[in-house]
N, C-alpha and C positions, 0 to 999 in steps of 0.2 A: 688413627690409634688401631692397632692390629686387634682383629677379634680373637681374643684368647680364649682357649678352651676351658670348660668348667672344672673345678677342682676335682669334682667328684669322678669325672671322667678320666683325669690325669690319674687319679689315686687308683683308679680301676686298673688302667694300663700298667701303672707303676707296680702294682701286686703280682702281675706276670712275671716280670722278671728281676723283681727286688730292688728296693730302694737305691742302692749303690750302682744299678745299671739302668736308671730313670732319670736323665739328667735335666734338672730344671732349672739350675743356678745360670745366669746368663754368660758368666765367664766359661762355664763347661761347655756350653752350648755353642759359644761363639765359631770354634773352629767347622763345626758342623752347617752353617749358616752362609758362608763365604766361599765362592768360588774362586778357584786359585789365581784366575785372571783378574779377579775384581771387578767382573762384568754383572755378578748378581749377589745380592746381599740381602738373603730373605731373613724370616723371623717364625720361630717358633716356641712355642710354650713347652715342648718336651723332645727330648731325644731318647729313644728306646734301643738298648744295646742286648739284644736275646743271644743266649749261649746255647741254644738249640733248636732244632726245628720244630719240636714239640712248642717252644715259648713264640716262635714266630707264628705257627700255626695259631696259637690262642689271640694273639696280638690281632690278626687279620680276622679273627672270627668277631671279635670285639669291635673293630673297625667298622666291619660290615652292618652289624646290627646297628651301630650308631652313627653310621654316615660319615666317618671321620678319614679325611684325606690321607693316606700313608705315601711317604717318600722313600724308598728304597736307597739306600746309600752303602758304598762300599769304602774304595779310599779316597773319593771325593776329588778324584782326576779327571773328571770329566770335562770336556771342552764346550759343551752346548746347552749347559745349564739345567740339565735334567735331574739332578742330583741333589740340589740345595733346594729348601721350602721356597715357596713364593712369599709376599709381603703381608698375607692376611693374617698370619698367627695360627691360623687352623690346621696346617698340616703337620703332621707328625713325622719326624725324621726317624726312619728304621735304619739304624746302623747295625751292619751286617760283622763289624770288625771282631767280636768276640767268637763268632764261628770260624775260628782259624786252625782246625785239625786236618791233617793229611789222614783220611781213614784208611787208606789201604794203598800199596803198591805191589802190583805184579809185574815185575820185570820181564819174565818169560812171557805173560801175555801182552806185553808193551803197555799197560793201562796203569793209571793213577787217579784215585778218588779223592778230590781234594773240596772242603767246604768252601762257602762264598767268601769267606773273610782272610783266606789263604792268600799272602801276596804273591804276584807273579814269580818274583825272584826266589821265593821259597818252594815254588812249583819247580823252577829249574834247578835248584840246588838238590832237591830231593831226587830228582830224575837222574842228576849227575852222579848222586851216592851209590845207585845202581848201575852205573855204565849206561845210562840212556839219555837221551834228549828230548826236552818239551822246548819245542822252536819259537813258539811265541815270544817277541822281544820288542820292548817298546822303551823309550827313554824314563818313563816312570815306572819301570819294574820294581823298584824298591819300594813302592807305596800304592800302586795300583793293585786290585785285588781280583780274584777269578770270579765273583759275582758281577763285578763291573766291567771286565774284560768280556765275558759273555753277554751280559744286557747291550753291550755296544757292538758287539761282534767284530772286538778290536782286530786291527790289522797288524802293523808294524813291518819291521824291514825284511822279513824272512817270508812274507806271502807269496813270492814268485817261486818257492819251492814246495811251500808247505800249505799255502793256503790262508785263509782268515781264521779267527777263533772257531766260527761254526764248523770248520773242517776237521777241528782236532777234538771235536767231543764225540763221546759214544753214547752217554746217557746223562740223564738230569733228575734231580729231585728240585721241586718247585712246590711252592706253597700258593694256592689260588686265593683271588680274593675273598672268598667266603671262609676262608680257614682251611678247607680241603686240602691234603696232602697227595699230591701225585708222585709216586716214587716208581720213576723211569731210570733207577740208576743201573742200566745195563751194561756189560762190557761186551756187546756183540758187534762183530763187524758186519754181519748180515741180519737184518731182522725185517722181513716184509710182511706185518701183521697189521697193516692198516697205515692211518697217517701218521706221518712222522713229527710227532707233538714237539718234539725238544725245539724244531726249527722255528716255532711259534715264539718261544721265549728267548731265544739266541737273537740278538738284536732289537727285542722289544722294549727297552730302555726301560724297565719296570713298569711297563703299563698294562701287562697282562696276567702277570703273577711275580712272586719272589724267587729268584734261583737261590737254593741253599746248599747245593752241592752238586757236583759234575764228575762224571768218569772222563777223564782226558786221556787223549791218545800220546803215547810215548814213541819215540823213533831211536833207530841205531845212533850212537853217538859218533860224530866225524873224527877220523882219526889225523886228518891234517886238514888245516883250513890256510887258506891264502888270501891276505887283503891287499889289495892294489889301490893305488890315488892315481889317476890320470887325468892329464891335462888336455883340453881340445877346444876348437873355435868356435863349436856350435851345437845347438841340441840336437841338429840333423846328423852331424858325427855322432853324436852319444847313440842316436838310433841306430846307426850302422853298425858301431861296436857292440850294442847289445844284440843285434841280430847273429853278427859273428860269434859272439860269446855263448848266446844260447844254443846255436847251432851245435858248435863244437863241445861244450861242457853239459847240454842238456840240464840235468836237475840238480848238478854238482853247482850251477851259478845260484847261490843261496841269496846273494843281495845286490842290487844294483841299483845306486842313489846318483841323483843328479843334483849339482850344488853349483850356483853362479859364482863369480869372482866376489860379488859383494858378501856373500856369506863367509868367504874366509877373511875378508877384510874385516867383517863384525868381529870373528872370532879371536883376531890378533889383536883388535883394538881392545877387548874388553877381558880377555882372558890371558894374562901373561904366560899362562903354561901352554898355549899352544904355539906351534910353530908353521910357517907356511910349508906345505906338503913338498914342493917342487921347487927347484931352483928357479925357475922363472915365473911370471905371471901368465894367465891364460883366463880366457873369458868364462869357460865352463869346466867343469871337473866331474868325472864319476868317481865313484867310491864303489868298490865292490868286494864281494867275498867269493870265493870258491872252496867247496867244502869235498874232502875225498874220504872213502871208507878204509884207506888203508894209509900207513906212514911212511912210505917208500918213495917220497918226493915226487909220485906221479903227476898230483894236481898241480905243484910248483913249476915243473917241467911244462904241462900243459901252458898254465898263465904265462910263463916266460916266452913261449913258442908266439903264442897268439896274440899278445900285446908287444911283441916285438913285430910280429907281421903289422900290427896295426899303425905301428910308427912309421914303417917302411912304406905302407899303402896312402899314408898321408890322413888316416881315420884319426889317429892320436898323434900329439903333438910331443908328449913326454909321459913317462911312467915310473912311479916308484913302488915296488913291492916290498912289504914289510918285512924285517929281518929278524923280527922279535915279536913277542905277545906283546911286550910294552908297546912297541912301534904300532902294532895293529889297534890296540887300545886308544892310543894316542890319535889315531886317523879318524877312529869313529866316535871320540870326543868332539872332535871339531863339529861332526854332525848332529850329535846328541843334544849340545850345548845351544844349537841354533835358537831355540826357542827363548833363553835367557838372554841371550847375544841380543837380539831383536829388541827386548824389552828395553834393553840399555839405549836403543836408539830412538827411543821416543815412541809414539803411537804408532800401532800395528793394525791394519785392516786385513783379516785372515780368510782363506778361503781353502777348505779340504775338498778336492773335487777330483774327478776321474775322467779319463777320456780313453777311447782305443788307441793304444801304445803309438801305433804308427802316426797319430796325429797330436802327440804332445810337441813336437817343434812348431806345428800351426798355432796350437794354442798359446805357446808362450810368444811368438812372434807378433800374433793378432791381438793377443791380449795386453801385450805390454804398449802397443799401438794404441788401443782402446783406452786404457786408462792413462796413457801419457797425452791424450788428447783432452781429457778431462782434467787432468792436473799434471802440467807439463814437467814439476821437478819431482813427481813420485818415484820412489825409489823401488821398483818390482823385485822380489825375492821368491822367485820361484823354485822350490826344492822339493826333494822327497824321492818317494818311491816308483822310478822311473818304470822298472820291471814289471810293475803291475797297474801301470797307468794312472797311479795315484799322485797327483802334485799336491804340496801344500804351497797353494797360489798366494803367498800373503806380499803386502805393500806396506813398507816403511815411510813414514811422514818425511816430506823435503826438509831438507836442511834448514833451519829458522823459521818454520811454520809453526805456529800454535798448536799444541795437541789438539785442543777440543775443535779447532778449526778444522784441522784434518779430519777428525772421527765425526765430525758432525756430517761430513760427505760420506761417510761409508754405505749407506743404502743406496747412493749414486753408482759408487764404483764396483760395489757387490752386483747391482744389476746388471752391468756392463759384462763382469765376468761370468755371472751365471747364463746370461743369454748366450754367450759364445760357447760354454760349455754343453749347453742344450743343443745348440745347431750342430756341434760336433758330435753328437750322440753320447754325452758324458753323463754324469751324475753330479750333482752339488752336493752330495755327502758321500765322500768314498770311505771313510772308515770311524769318523767321529759321532756319528748320528744325527740326529734331528734335534731332540730336547725342546727347548723354548727358542733357542736361537733361530733356527729355520723353518721353524713351524708353519708361518704365512707362505714363505718360498716352495714349500712341498705343495700347496695347492696348485702352484703354477707348471708342476713338472710332473704330477700324477694325473693320471687320466680319470674322469669321474668314476670310471668303472672300479678301478683300482683304489681310489678314496673309499667309495661305497663298501669294497669288501674289508678294508682295514676297519673301518667302523663296525661292520656287522660281527667282525671277530672280537672287537673291544667290546660291545655290548654282550657278547655271549659268555665272555670269560669275566669281566667286571660290570655286571648290569648296574650297580651303582656309582659307578665311575671314581672309585676311590683310590684306585693305584694309579700315582704320578699323574692327577688330572691337568689337564691343559700342556701336556709335554706331547710331543709329537703330533698329535690329533688337536 
């Protein structure tokens, strides 16, 4: 039986945000307690939906005084279980969804100030309205929110040119565990006045403070975008193609994604809207974007020239360049729908890993061999952000195998993958974070000194351990 909060404490929290924004009905609470993949289903007595930084501060002040655990939550699209409450019933969910205002846009200064509950797509749209670009792009951008994007240091498909979420932030507003507010909403490109405190909270997964607003960097909006789907026979050829395109296009190469044939087959099988992008079948595919600052066709000429040369030299087997915005979106939909298509194939064991780019082919070859030895009919589905070294090294269950039997061997398979990734100088979490999913594995890849420093930071900023307890550490 969950250890529910005392009614007097619930009433005190509710008084801060008002009864309409303090959810206690199980039906209203339910969407906030279930992680979208169904891996965690927690319990809580209370979901609080503050409408301002002042209310967040009051909530944390009371939580600190009463030693009440708080779980910050934005769009609830996280993939490591950090954003949903545990099963105790004592953790209060702090939803930032009502804090959804864009406070300021400075087109001339290339900045936008948004609250934590603004969706990523709303930020993108607001930037476009002033002829600017906010380049962070994720499959969940219609529902994920700024607070969660920053708390997980989100990556996405444009890291190659623009960096991770932390590279797109100039300033933060953060409520600390004791209710104090740090107003670091500075729109400065240079500020060498001590420690860069914002970087503690970006990627902190809600364990050190609650991000309530951010000053985000905007960029010039590209005038030309060229999307190409390339068929090739191996990840090694994809590496050669990447090195060539990176050398000639530089930062104009804004996305470079790797997909196996199995990904195309999944998409065709489960989504009637999709079409095979090339006339023939290929073992591997690259989906790439090039962006240009002028609309004179220069970028397309470059793409046609270099991709034609890639075919002539045997790096690529076939290429199609999108002829319209609709065709470009269709190509990208195959990539973006992969998580859903994989669901339709049964159980999945997923790994969000990164290695040095030059070692991706080795990771795939040795990794596939290792998991194939453990389970001969397993279906590896390594795909993702080749250009920044980040693969979603996923496994689909063998055809005909019971899903629970397959998932019952997840730890064994993951140990093999993580061991190889570590050997290759990589990371067991490239962009999704640690949360509850990888908390135990973290001990095996961080040195005692690193873990000690992390615990010291946690103890200094959250001495009572009320913010996202049991996540990450």
